[in-house]
C-alpha positions as CSV (number, residue, x, y, z in Angstrom):
1,M,50.8,-63.5,-15.0
2,R,54.5,-63.3,-14.3
3,K,54.1,-66.9,-12.1
4,I,53.0,-68.5,-15.7
5,L,55.4,-66.5,-17.7
6,L,58.7,-67.4,-16.4
7,P,58.4,-71.2,-16.6
8,V,57.0,-70.9,-20.4
9,V,60.0,-68.6,-21.0
10,T,62.3,-71.2,-19.4
11,I,60.9,-74.2,-21.4
12,A,60.9,-72.4,-24.8
13,A,64.7,-71.4,-24.3
14,L,65.8,-75.0,-23.7
15,G,63.6,-76.4,-26.4
16,F,65.6,-74.2,-28.9
17,A,68.8,-74.5,-27.3
18,G,68.6,-78.3,-28.2
19,A,67.4,-77.5,-31.9
20,A,70.5,-75.0,-32.4
21,L,72.9,-78.2,-31.7
22,A,71.4,-80.1,-34.4
23,K,73.7,-78.4,-37.0
24,T,73.2,-79.2,-40.7
25,E,76.7,-80.1,-42.4
26,T,77.6,-80.4,-46.0
27,A,79.5,-83.3,-48.0
28,T,80.7,-83.3,-51.6
29,G,82.2,-86.4,-53.3
30,T,81.7,-89.2,-55.8
31,V,78.8,-91.6,-55.2
32,K,80.4,-95.4,-54.9
33,M,77.0,-97.0,-54.4
34,F,73.1,-96.3,-54.1
35,D,71.2,-98.4,-52.2
36,A,67.4,-98.1,-53.1
37,K,66.4,-100.6,-50.6
38,S,68.2,-99.6,-47.8
39,H,67.8,-96.0,-48.9
40,S,71.3,-95.3,-48.4
41,L,74.1,-93.5,-50.0
42,T,77.8,-94.1,-49.9
43,L,80.6,-91.7,-51.3
44,A,83.9,-92.7,-52.6
45,D,85.6,-91.6,-49.2
46,G,83.4,-94.2,-47.4
47,K,80.9,-92.1,-45.8
48,T,77.2,-93.1,-45.9
49,F,73.8,-91.2,-45.6
50,H,70.5,-92.5,-45.0
51,L,68.0,-90.6,-47.6
52,T,64.7,-90.2,-47.4
53,H,62.1,-92.1,-49.6
54,K,61.7,-89.7,-51.8
55,Y,64.7,-90.7,-53.9
56,K,63.7,-93.4,-56.5
57,S,66.1,-96.4,-57.1
58,H,67.8,-94.7,-60.5
59,A,68.3,-91.4,-58.6
60,F,72.2,-91.8,-58.3
61,K,74.6,-93.6,-60.3
62,A,78.4,-94.7,-59.2
63,G,80.7,-92.0,-60.3
64,E,78.4,-88.9,-59.9
65,K,79.6,-85.9,-58.4
66,V,77.0,-84.9,-55.4
67,E,76.8,-82.4,-52.6
68,V,74.9,-83.9,-49.2
69,K,73.4,-81.7,-46.6
70,W,73.1,-83.8,-43.8
71,M,72.9,-84.0,-40.3
72,M,73.3,-86.4,-37.2
73,K,70.4,-88.2,-35.8
74,G,71.5,-90.5,-33.0
75,K,74.3,-92.8,-34.7
76,T,72.9,-92.1,-38.3
77,A,73.7,-89.6,-40.6
78,D,70.5,-88.3,-42.1
79,A,70.8,-86.8,-45.4
80,T,68.2,-83.7,-45.6
81,H,69.0,-82.9,-49.7
82,V,71.0,-84.3,-52.2
83,I,72.1,-82.4,-55.2
84,K,73.9,-83.6,-58.6
85,L,76.9,-81.7,-59.3
86,K,77.6,-80.9,-63.2
87,A,80.7,-82.6,-64.1
88,A,83.4,-80.3,-65.3
89,K,84.0,-80.4,-68.9
90,A,87.5,-81.2,-70.2
91,P,89.7,-78.8,-71.9
92,A,89.7,-78.4,-75.6
93,K,92.5,-80.2,-77.0
94,P,94.7,-77.8,-79.4
95,A,94.4,-78.3,-83.1
96,K,97.3,-80.5,-84.8
97,G,98.8,-78.5,-87.9
């Protein structure tokens, strides 16, 4: 039993170590462009993320604020989740009088 258990535990530990290295990161910014054909979202700062097919062609518009949760897969930044952020309301103007 011990002869089988040690290799299994070693393989499992190595597998989990690789998964731990794939870290999810967060980026916040303004949408510059959303390309429904290539399923990519570009922020105003130039960062581009590949999206899953669940986002429709009208999902994001230029100028919207978003938060993107993403991780690197090879040389591609894959977005795991994109959230539209609410725009801040402009402060009320004082009444003239």
